[in-house]
C-alpha positions as CSV (number, residue, x, y, z in Angstrom):
1,M,96.1,-2.1,-4.1
2,E,97.0,-3.1,-7.7
3,Q,100.6,-3.9,-8.5
4,Y,102.3,-2.8,-11.7
5,L,105.6,-4.2,-12.9
6,L,107.1,-0.7,-13.2
7,D,106.6,-0.3,-9.4
8,E,109.4,-2.8,-9.0
9,G,112.0,-0.6,-10.7
10,E,113.4,0.5,-14.0
11,L,112.1,-1.3,-17.1
12,N,114.4,-3.9,-18.6
13,D,114.2,-6.8,-21.0
14,A,113.4,-9.4,-18.4
15,M,110.5,-7.3,-17.1
16,I,109.2,-6.8,-20.6
17,R,109.3,-10.6,-21.2
18,R,107.6,-11.3,-17.9
19,W,104.8,-8.8,-18.7
20,A,104.4,-10.2,-22.3
21,F,103.8,-13.7,-21.2
22,D,101.4,-12.9,-18.3
23,P,98.0,-12.0,-19.8
24,D,97.0,-10.3,-16.5
25,A,100.2,-8.3,-15.9
26,E,100.3,-4.6,-16.4
27,L,103.4,-2.4,-16.7
28,A,101.7,0.7,-15.4
29,Q,98.3,2.0,-14.5
30,Q,98.0,4.0,-17.6
31,D,100.0,4.5,-20.8
32,E,101.9,1.3,-20.4
33,D,102.5,1.4,-24.2
34,L,104.6,4.5,-23.8
35,A,107.0,2.6,-21.5
36,L,107.9,0.4,-24.6
37,H,108.6,3.4,-26.8
38,D,112.3,3.0,-26.5
39,W,114.8,1.9,-29.1
40,R,116.8,0.1,-26.4
41,F,114.2,-2.7,-26.4
42,A,114.0,-3.2,-30.2
43,E,115.4,-6.7,-30.2
44,T,113.2,-7.9,-27.3
45,I,110.1,-6.3,-28.7
46,L,110.6,-7.8,-32.2
47,D,111.3,-11.2,-30.7
48,L,108.1,-11.1,-28.6
49,A,106.0,-9.8,-31.5
50,A,107.1,-12.8,-33.6
51,D,106.6,-15.4,-30.9
52,P,103.4,-17.4,-31.6
53,N,103.3,-18.4,-27.9
54,C,103.3,-14.8,-26.6
55,P,99.8,-13.8,-25.6
56,K,100.5,-10.1,-26.1
57,A,102.4,-10.4,-29.4
58,D,99.8,-8.5,-31.5
59,Y,99.5,-5.8,-28.9
60,I,103.3,-5.5,-28.7
61,L,103.5,-5.2,-32.5
62,D,100.8,-2.4,-32.5
63,I,102.8,-0.5,-29.8
64,W,106.0,-0.9,-31.8
65,D,104.4,0.2,-35.1
66,D,103.0,3.3,-33.3
67,F,106.4,4.1,-31.8
68,T,108.4,3.7,-35.0
69,R,105.8,5.6,-37.1
70,N,106.0,8.5,-34.7
71,Q,109.7,8.5,-34.6
72,T,110.0,8.4,-38.3
73,L,107.5,11.3,-38.8
74,H,109.6,13.7,-36.7
75,Q,112.6,12.9,-38.9
76,V,115.3,13.3,-36.1
77,S,118.5,11.8,-37.6
78,S,119.3,9.7,-34.5
79,D,115.8,8.2,-34.6
80,L,116.0,7.5,-38.3
81,K,119.3,5.7,-37.7
82,E,117.7,3.6,-35.0
83,A,114.7,2.9,-37.2
84,R,117.0,1.5,-39.9
85,H,118.8,-0.6,-37.4
86,A,115.5,-2.0,-36.1
87,L,114.7,-3.1,-39.7
88,V,118.0,-5.0,-39.8
89,L,117.1,-6.7,-36.6
90,A,113.6,-7.6,-37.9
91,E,114.8,-9.3,-41.1
92,Q,115.2,-12.6,-39.2
93,Y,111.4,-12.5,-38.6
94,N,110.4,-11.7,-42.2
95,G,108.5,-15.0,-42.4
96,H,106.2,-13.8,-39.6
97,S,103.2,-12.1,-41.3
98,G,102.8,-9.3,-38.8
99,L,106.5,-8.4,-38.8
100,A,106.7,-8.7,-42.5
101,R,103.9,-6.1,-42.7
102,W,105.8,-3.9,-40.2
103,I,109.0,-4.3,-42.2
104,A,107.2,-3.3,-45.4
105,D,105.4,-0.3,-43.8
106,Q,108.5,1.0,-42.0
107,T,110.7,0.6,-45.1
108,A,108.1,2.6,-47.1
109,R,108.0,5.3,-44.3
110,L,111.8,5.7,-44.4
111,N,111.7,5.9,-48.2
112,C,109.1,8.7,-47.9
113,V,111.5,10.6,-45.6
114,E,114.1,10.6,-48.4
115,G,111.5,11.8,-50.9
116,V,109.7,9.7,-53.4
117,G,109.8,12.2,-56.4
118,I,107.2,14.4,-57.9
119,A,103.9,14.3,-56.0
120,D,100.5,15.2,-57.3
121,R,97.4,15.0,-55.1
122,A,97.0,11.2,-55.3
123,K,100.7,10.7,-54.6
124,A,100.5,13.1,-51.6
125,L,97.6,11.2,-50.2
126,S,99.5,7.9,-50.7
127,I,102.5,9.4,-48.8
128,G,100.2,10.5,-46.1
129,D,98.7,7.0,-45.8
130,T,102.2,5.5,-45.7
131,V,103.6,7.7,-43.0
132,L,100.5,8.4,-40.9
133,N,98.7,5.1,-40.8
134,G,100.0,1.5,-40.2
135,A,99.1,-1.8,-38.7
136,G,97.5,-0.3,-35.6
137,R,95.9,2.8,-37.1
138,S,93.9,3.5,-40.2
139,C,92.5,7.1,-40.2
140,P,90.9,9.0,-43.0
141,L,93.0,11.5,-45.0
142,E,92.0,14.5,-47.1
143,V,93.7,17.2,-49.1
144,L,93.1,20.5,-47.3
145,S,94.9,22.9,-49.7
146,E,97.4,23.1,-52.5
147,S,99.9,25.8,-53.4
148,D,102.4,26.0,-56.3
149,T,104.9,24.1,-54.2
150,A,103.1,21.9,-51.7
151,I,100.0,19.9,-50.9
152,L,98.6,20.0,-47.4
153,I,97.2,16.7,-46.1
154,Q,95.1,16.3,-43.0
155,M,94.5,13.1,-41.0
156,S,91.6,13.1,-38.6
157,S,90.9,10.5,-36.0
158,P,87.2,9.5,-36.3
159,H,86.7,9.4,-32.5
160,S,88.3,12.6,-31.3
161,A,89.5,16.1,-32.2
162,H,93.0,14.7,-32.8
163,K,94.4,15.9,-36.2
164,E,97.7,15.5,-37.9
165,W,99.1,17.3,-41.0
166,L,101.6,16.7,-43.7
167,S,102.9,19.4,-46.1
168,V,104.2,17.4,-49.1
169,E,106.6,19.1,-51.5
170,K,105.4,18.7,-55.0
171,Q,108.9,18.4,-56.6
172,T,110.4,15.9,-54.2
173,G,107.6,14.2,-52.3
174,K,109.4,15.1,-49.0
175,F,107.1,16.1,-46.1
176,Q,106.9,18.2,-43.0
177,Y,104.7,16.9,-40.1
178,S,102.7,18.7,-37.5
179,R,99.9,17.7,-35.1
180,L,97.3,19.2,-32.8
181,W,98.4,18.9,-29.2
182,R,95.9,17.6,-26.6
183,D,95.2,21.0,-25.2
184,G,93.9,22.1,-28.6
185,E,96.9,24.2,-29.6
186,P,98.9,23.4,-32.7
187,E,102.4,22.1,-32.4
188,P,104.7,25.1,-32.4
189,R,106.2,24.5,-35.8
190,W,105.5,25.3,-39.4
191,F,101.7,25.1,-39.5
192,A,98.8,26.8,-37.6
193,P,95.5,25.1,-38.7
194,S,92.6,27.3,-39.8
195,R,90.0,24.7,-38.7
């Protein structure tokens, strides 16, 4: 029977470090990345992602980028506050190329939450790329529709039916986010996709 570190108890910084330096260790049988989607571990995760001796540094940075991107997209004020705090923690690693990229990407995402000003189609696509893609994900985007007040952007994963949408306000550049849940139903929010 395989052993997973999370079988030993609640995840903590020491367990994360042990996992990060053992190439064969696994946190859980599946979705081990989701165990690290927690602001409590920001300092440890950033430290490991910047450590040239950590065999899972790149993987950890991809997990962190996915988590922080998703938390920013949903625009919950407590998560935005934690995202800004994580940027402060990361400044000490700005010389590390991967973390410098994450710092730049996450700063740009947070700026988009505040609104980046008047948005035409090109600007809306740029906002979409900034907030939907990142170090670990680069998916195609397209303009689905445009009204007098907003531009609807769709991101499609090339290997699945997974889709995500942004409605970008033309006057402010602020956005609303929605996605298609795994069971094929749209997230119960502002947008029901027609395709």
